[in-house]
C-alpha positions as MATLAB code, in Angstrom:
seq = 'MRRIALVVLAVALTSCELACSGSKAAGAAALVAWGMIGSAVSRSQGGCFAICEGVGQVCNTETGFCENNPCGAGCGDGRHCDVWGPVPRCVNDSIPADLVQAPPPPPPLPISTPTQ';
ca = [
    -203.075   46.889   37.608;
    -205.341   45.552   40.208;
    -202.590   43.118   41.462;
    -200.181   46.035   41.830;
    -202.841   48.083   43.967;
    -203.380   44.970   46.097;
    -199.693   44.622   46.857;
    -199.228   48.330   47.599;
    -202.197   48.058   49.890;
    -201.003   45.189   51.639;
    -197.339   46.606   52.177;
    -199.079   49.905   53.500;
    -201.083   48.066   56.058;
    -198.228   45.837   57.157;
    -195.816   48.958   57.393;
    -198.450   50.849   59.564;
    -198.756   47.761   61.728;
    -195.114   47.397   62.146;
    -194.361   51.030   62.547;
    -197.136   51.489   65.002;
    -195.950   48.620   67.044;
    -193.316   50.592   68.656;
    -190.146   48.964   67.192;
    -188.015   51.404   65.389;
    -186.159   48.515   63.506;
    -189.530   47.336   62.293;
    -190.578   50.748   61.270;
    -187.386   51.398   59.434;
    -187.661   47.906   57.442;
    -191.198   48.924   56.576;
    -190.050   52.255   55.196;
    -187.312   50.609   53.213;
    -189.787   48.147   51.697;
    -192.150   51.162   50.876;
    -189.182   52.818   49.189;
    -188.251   49.695   47.155;
    -191.741   49.275   45.873;
    -191.940   52.872   44.822;
    -188.623   52.571   42.954;
    -189.801   49.374   41.245;
    -193.196   50.934   40.279;
    -191.297   54.035   38.711;
    -188.972   51.739   36.840;
    -191.852   49.695   35.480;
    -193.459   52.784   34.253;
    -190.217   53.640   32.175;
    -188.651   56.099   34.731;
    -185.690   55.825   36.736;
    -185.166   54.045   40.048;
    -184.573   57.365   41.795;
    -185.590   60.872   41.322;
    -183.001   62.804   39.292;
    -182.752   66.206   40.658;
    -181.332   69.516   39.381;
    -180.029   70.616   35.980;
    -176.909   68.383   36.307;
    -178.704   65.042   36.144;
    -181.026   63.369   33.638;
    -182.885   60.070   33.661;
    -181.550   57.469   31.243;
    -184.563   55.458   30.385;
    -182.646   52.503   29.054;
    -180.602   51.838   32.166;
    -182.974   53.332   34.830;
    -180.069   55.406   36.313;
    -179.535   59.049   36.751;
    -176.644   60.385   34.670;
    -174.749   63.610   34.358;
    -176.458   65.973   31.945;
    -173.643   67.551   29.862;
    -176.219   70.053   28.479;
    -177.228   71.246   31.954;
    -174.649   74.158   32.059;
    -174.874   74.783   28.227;
    -172.673   73.286   25.498;
    -170.440   76.334   24.520;
    -169.745   77.941   21.290;
    -170.169   75.851   18.009;
    -171.981   73.146   19.808;
    -175.807   72.284   20.603;
    -177.600   69.916   22.868;
    -179.023   66.873   21.088;
    -181.963   65.497   22.956;
    -183.101   62.829   20.752;
    -180.862   59.947   22.356;
    -181.773   58.201   25.653;
    -179.577   61.043   27.378;
    -178.988   64.441   26.060;
    -175.568   65.125   24.806;
    -173.517   68.001   23.433;
    -172.655   67.942   19.673;
    -170.814   70.064   17.139;
    -173.137   72.190   15.099;
    -172.022   70.394   11.985;
    -173.887   67.322   13.143;
    -177.738   67.863   12.478;
    -179.827   67.931   15.673;
    -182.444   65.391   14.319;
    -182.152   62.344   12.135;
    -185.064   63.324    9.832;
    -184.293   66.025    7.247;
    -187.270   68.205    6.090;
    -188.192   67.530    2.462;
    -187.511   70.474   -0.032;
    -190.476   72.686   -0.631;
    -192.612   71.740   -3.619;
    -192.150   73.738   -6.898;
    -194.347   76.652   -7.269;
    -197.785   76.239   -8.941;
    -198.163   77.575  -12.370;
    -200.409   80.616  -12.564;
    -202.461   81.173  -15.671;
    -204.073   84.460  -16.694;
    -207.736   84.537  -16.649;
    -209.451   84.355  -20.067;
    -212.620   86.141  -21.003;
];
């Protein structure tokens, strides 16, 4: 973690020096480098390379890319949104929403009458 902080600090100082030197090309290159570092940090933390915005996009954590969210506008009649995969998807209601079924309830406990 300390190594990442040092790299980010070095890039920040370099980008400031380049951007303050007056060269627009150097400033643009520094900002592109800063964006690439931010993207790499986001991906290393399990997120996507970019920010997925709106209801129509969702982050696929396996690939690191934004994908269309089929559940964004709703799934329609007889379908529901399954959110347990890497990307939400619409499935028929006959398919269970989760892979773990709840166990049946235990049998009722026997109740004895009090004796005197």
